[in-house]
C-alpha positions as CSV (number, residue, x, y, z in Angstrom):
1,X,2.4,-17.4,1.5
2,X,-0.6,-16.4,3.5
3,X,-0.2,-12.8,1.5
4,X,-2.2,-12.1,-1.8
5,X,0.4,-12.7,-4.2
6,X,-0.6,-9.5,-5.2
7,X,0.0,-7.7,-2.6
8,X,3.6,-9.3,-1.8
9,X,6.8,-6.6,-2.9
10,X,7.9,-7.3,-5.7
11,X,3.9,-7.0,-7.0
12,X,3.7,-3.6,-5.8
13,X,6.7,-2.6,-7.6
14,X,5.3,-3.2,-10.6
15,X,1.9,-1.0,-9.9
16,X,4.1,1.8,-7.8
17,X,4.6,4.0,-11.5
18,X,0.5,3.5,-11.8
19,X,-0.1,4.5,-8.7
20,X,2.0,7.7,-8.5
21,X,1.1,8.5,-12.3
22,X,-2.5,8.6,-11.1
23,X,-1.6,10.6,-7.3
24,X,-0.3,13.1,-10.1
25,X,-3.2,13.5,-11.8
26,X,-5.2,13.6,-9.1
27,X,-3.0,16.4,-7.6
28,X,-3.0,18.2,-11.2
29,X,-7.0,18.3,-11.2
30,X,-7.3,19.4,-7.8
31,X,-5.1,22.7,-8.5
32,X,-6.8,23.4,-11.8
33,X,-10.4,23.5,-9.8
34,X,-8.9,24.9,-7.2
35,X,-7.6,28.1,-10.0
36,X,-10.8,27.7,-12.0
37,X,-12.9,29.0,-8.8
38,X,-13.5,32.5,-7.7
39,X,-12.0,32.8,-4.4
40,X,-9.0,30.3,-5.0
41,X,-10.7,28.1,-2.6
42,X,-12.5,24.6,-3.1
43,X,-15.0,22.8,-0.5
44,X,-15.8,18.7,-0.8
45,X,-15.3,15.6,0.8
46,X,-11.8,14.5,1.5
47,X,-13.1,11.0,1.9
48,X,-15.1,11.0,-1.2
49,X,-11.9,12.5,-3.1
50,X,-9.9,9.2,-1.3
51,X,-12.3,6.5,-3.0
52,X,-12.2,8.7,-6.5
53,X,-8.2,8.2,-6.0
54,X,-8.7,4.5,-5.6
55,X,-10.9,3.7,-7.4
56,X,-8.9,5.3,-10.7
57,X,-5.1,3.6,-9.3
58,X,-7.6,0.0,-8.6
59,X,-9.1,0.5,-11.7
60,X,-5.3,1.4,-14.1
61,X,-3.5,-1.0,-11.5
62,X,-6.1,-4.2,-11.8
63,X,-8.4,-4.1,-14.7
64,X,-6.0,-1.8,-17.1
65,X,-9.1,0.5,-16.9
66,X,-9.3,4.5,-16.5
67,X,-12.0,5.1,-14.4
68,X,-11.6,8.7,-15.2
69,X,-12.8,9.9,-11.5
70,X,-10.2,12.2,-11.7
71,X,-8.8,13.0,-15.0
72,X,-10.1,15.9,-17.5
73,X,-10.0,18.5,-15.1
74,X,-12.5,17.4,-12.6
75,X,-13.4,15.5,-10.1
76,X,-16.8,14.2,-11.0
77,X,-16.3,10.3,-10.2
78,X,-18.1,7.7,-12.5
79,X,-20.8,5.4,-12.7
80,X,-18.6,2.8,-11.0
81,X,-18.0,5.5,-8.1
82,X,-21.6,6.1,-8.0
83,X,-22.4,2.8,-7.7
84,X,-20.2,1.9,-5.0
85,X,-21.5,4.9,-2.9
86,X,-24.7,3.6,-2.9
87,X,-23.8,-0.3,-2.1
88,X,-21.8,1.7,0.9
89,X,-24.9,3.4,1.9
90,X,-27.2,0.8,1.9
91,X,-24.9,-1.7,3.8
92,X,-24.8,0.9,6.2
93,X,-28.0,1.8,6.7
94,X,-29.3,-1.8,6.1
95,X,-26.5,-3.3,8.9
96,X,-26.4,-0.5,11.3
97,X,-29.3,1.8,11.4
98,X,-32.4,-0.1,10.5
99,X,-30.7,-3.3,11.6
100,X,-34.1,-4.7,13.5
101,X,-36.9,-3.5,10.7
102,X,-37.9,-6.2,8.4
103,X,-38.7,-3.7,5.8
104,X,-35.9,-1.9,5.4
105,X,-34.5,-5.3,4.1
């Protein structure tokens, strides 16, 4: 089998309810933030929100751990989310922005 066993349809069926529950939690949190805002709007980087939802879903589905990035009426991230963001920025800086600068490594 070429596909990792974690991604076969049977395994996905087992974790689908976790992902859907997390998506619902994210929706409720986002609605709560918008309702609490002064003008009924909320501006944020969609990529950042996607990372938070994915991290929560991954943690709940595979590690049985809730990182709570999208819980409790906030979208604050977590230490793990911040660490992954830092690693992503450093990777991009070292590989693309300053790839020929030995001091940047």
